[in-house]
LUMKETI-606416 format. One record per residue (C-alpha): residue in three letters; x, y, z. Coordinates in steps of 0.001 Angstrom, whole numbers, padded with zeros to 6 digits, always signed. Layout:
N
AlaXYZ ...
end
This chain:
233
Unk-031940-053406-023110 Unk-032730-053935-019448 Unk-036455-053825-020147 Unk-036079-056397-022879 Unk-034185-058802-020604 Unk-036714-058283-017839 Unk-039560-059024-020253 Unk-037862-062222-021487 Unk-037235-063339-017895 Unk-040850-062610-016981 Unk-042119-064674-019919 Unk-039841-067574-018952 Unk-041171-067582-015392 Unk-044748-067299-016637 Unk-044298-070237-018984 Unk-042913-072360-016147 Unk-045834-071792-013763 Unk-048198-074287-015371 Unk-045629-077128-015787 Unk-044502-076714-012158 Unk-048104-076763-010997 Unk-048783-079980-012947 Unk-045660-081627-011485 Unk-046746-080722-007945 Unk-050227-081951-008732 Unk-048874-085316-009933 Unk-046672-085685-006836 Unk-049650-084998-004586 Unk-051495-087916-006180 Unk-048736-090237-004997 Unk-048164-088687-001574 Unk-051839-088476-000601 Unk-053026-091662-002302 Unk-055217-092822+000624 Unk-057072-089503+000840 Unk-057476-089446-002926 Unk-059089-092881-002922 Unk-061637-091871-000270 Unk-062431-088594-002018 Unk-062815-090374-005363 Unk-065450-092689-003893 Unk-067374-089737-002438 Unk-067311-087874-005735 Unk-068459-090847-007786 Unk-071237-091687-005310 Unk-072477-088094-005377 Unk-072498-088137-009151 Unk-074239-091526-009467 Unk-076840-091017-006721 Unk-077678-087324-007126 Unk-076434-085785-010361 Unk-077417-088456-012898 Unk-081027-089023-011704 Unk-081664-085305-011258 Unk-080100-083887-014419 Unk-080081-086545-017137 Unk-083876-086511-017772 Unk-083858-082700-017962 Unk-080911-082721-020359 Unk-082632-085194-022678 Unk-085907-083241-022537 Unk-084254-079904-023305 Unk-082249-081469-026130 Unk-085454-082786-027685 Unk-087236-079459-027200 Unk-084351-077757-028955 Unk-085262-079695-032099 Unk-088870-078507-032050 Unk-090388-075160-032963 Unk-090959-074206-029327 Unk-087679-072253-029348 Unk-088866-070269-032369 Unk-092302-069539-030905 Unk-090831-068615-027502 Unk-088384-066246-029147 Unk-091046-064682-031349 Unk-093461-064234-028447 Unk-091015-062865-025859 Unk-088636-060895-028062 Unk-090476-057650-027277 Unk-089627-058194-023590 Unk-086155-059733-023765 Unk-084612-057191-026163 Unk-085502-053925-024380 Unk-085051-055283-020835 Unk-082052-057612-021141 Unk-080667-056629-024568 Unk-080704-060247-025765 Unk-082706-061948-028543 Unk-086072-063475-027772 Unk-084739-067039-027918 Unk-082884-066238-024693 Unk-086238-066517-022923 Unk-086217-070247-023623 Unk-082830-070637-021939 Unk-083979-068521-018986 Unk-087257-070393-018464 Unk-085720-073845-018759 Unk-082759-072796-016631 Unk-084947-071509-013805 Unk-087177-074611-013923 Unk-084507-077284-014357 Unk-081623-075768-012391 Unk-077881-075876-012933 Unk-076405-076236-015510 Unk-079289-076512-017981 Unk-079386-072767-018625 Unk-075692-072589-019477 Unk-075983-075607-021758 Unk-078898-074055-023667 Unk-077052-070752-024066 Unk-074110-072702-025473 Unk-076437-074393-027962 Unk-077924-071039-029005 Unk-074442-069661-029572 Unk-073321-072710-031560 Unk-076439-072502-033746 Unk-075778-068822-034453 Unk-078960-067638-032727 Unk-077050-065057-030674 Unk-073742-063245-030797 Unk-070824-063751-028405 Unk-071769-060661-026378 Unk-075426-061728-026210 Unk-074402-065193-025018 Unk-072304-063615-022271 Unk-075263-061507-021173 Unk-077491-064578-021162 Unk-075050-066592-019065 Unk-075194-063914-016378 Unk-078823-064693-015482 Unk-079927-067961-017108 Unk-077725-070433-015204 Unk-079743-070684-012001 Unk-080691-073068-009236 Unk-084026-074807-009732 Unk-087077-074832-007448 Unk-086624-078544-006708 Unk-083297-077842-005004 Unk-084157-074537-003305 Unk-087625-075465-002033 Unk-087110-079197-001521 Unk-083504-079579-000434 Unk-082796-076212+001191 Unk-086242-075257+002475 Unk-087681-078604+003550 Unk-084561-080675+004261 Unk-082290-078029+005795 Unk-084740-075575+007384 Unk-087748-077857+007766 Unk-090066-075213+006317 Unk-091292-075066+002737 Unk-092234-071389+003104 Unk-088583-070540+003676 Unk-087729-072454+000518 Unk-090388-070557-001459 Unk-089091-067239-000122 Unk-085521-068177-001049 Unk-086634-069190-004537 Unk-088481-065883-005053 Unk-085438-063874-003963 Unk-083251-066059-006185 Unk-085558-065441-009142 Unk-085686-061676-008542 Unk-081902-061621-008187 Unk-081583-063269-011606 Unk-083784-060605-013172 Unk-081768-057792-011582 Unk-078471-059292-012714 Unk-079852-059758-016219 Unk-080952-056112-016347 Unk-077571-054855-015106 Unk-075720-056970-017663 Unk-077786-055530-020511 Unk-075102-052834-020693 Unk-072307-055402-021122 Unk-070635-054750-024501 Unk-073738-052835-025562 Unk-071911-051158-028449 Unk-071010-054438-030095 Unk-072840-055773-033130 Unk-076131-057486-032290 Unk-077643-060411-034138 Unk-079646-059332-037161 Unk-082448-061750-036388 Unk-084057-061399-032982 Unk-085611-064831-033168 Unk-084364-068207-034261 Unk-084752-069242-037867 Unk-087869-071339-038325 Unk-086352-073452-041117 Unk-084220-076023-039290 Unk-082979-079085-041087 Unk-082954-080969-037757 Unk-086552-080225-036763 Unk-088100-083142-034885 Unk-090496-085272-036896 Unk-091598-088906-037037 Unk-089141-089568-039841 Unk-086050-088526-037862 Unk-087305-089204-034311 Unk-084880-092078-033759 Unk-081854-090120-034929 Unk-082746-087009-032932 Unk-083499-089040-029811 Unk-080219-090919-030124 Unk-078222-087711-030564 Unk-080058-086066-027663 Unk-079287-088970-025352 Unk-075623-089048-026377 Unk-075205-085291-025918 Unk-076925-085464-022531 Unk-074745-088353-021396 Unk-071618-086459-022454 Unk-072727-083443-020425 Unk-073500-085572-017360 Unk-070119-087273-017704 Unk-068440-083875-017780 Unk-070270-082873-014585 Unk-069168-086184-013063 Unk-065553-085271-013723 Unk-066059-081977-011907 Unk-067601-083802-008930 Unk-064722-086255-008961 Unk-062010-083615-008910 Unk-063887-081367-006493 Unk-064158-084053-003822 Unk-060770-085472-004532 Unk-058692-082329-004250 Unk-060730-079866-002207 Unk-063154-081636+000129 Unk-061190-084678+001246 Unk-057628-083432+000837 
end
């Protein structure tokens, strides 16, 4: 009887944590309104000046590439490496390559697309996320190496170590949920109804732009809240 009452009391307290947190959060908006306004401006400026120009073109390009057969050919070509080393289907190589070239969060977005299209299982998507969502060479070599350290060689060295670290993490995560069911097909199906062609170029381009804008808007919300409640609070 005592255990039952304790369990009910524990559940009541647990259910009250989130509402109390939201109430405190709302009160802080009123109490610290001046700081919130300044932080909001910083977050929106960061998003407009840095995030949109850097990521939107890559998002649109990767969306368009996802409607071509390059994903199929990449998966077919690299499946013999990806499966034994990382225990993921060959199409994961496309997410890894584009993620390492484009930077955050292109890799994670492509893994999400692969999962939604049924090209990998839940466990395989989790393994892919461990090493495909990486920082790109433009940021590491240009921003960190040249801008911060004033030496491009340092940036190149940091990028190489970052790349090797991704490979090591990917190999270690090959054992994650290794006993779960793997996808029957190691490569993506070549018969897509949404393959890019001249007849549907306008529709695919429009959808790619809209999906990319939605993703950039979501990142903008993260920048907004990050500056508003953590940096300038």
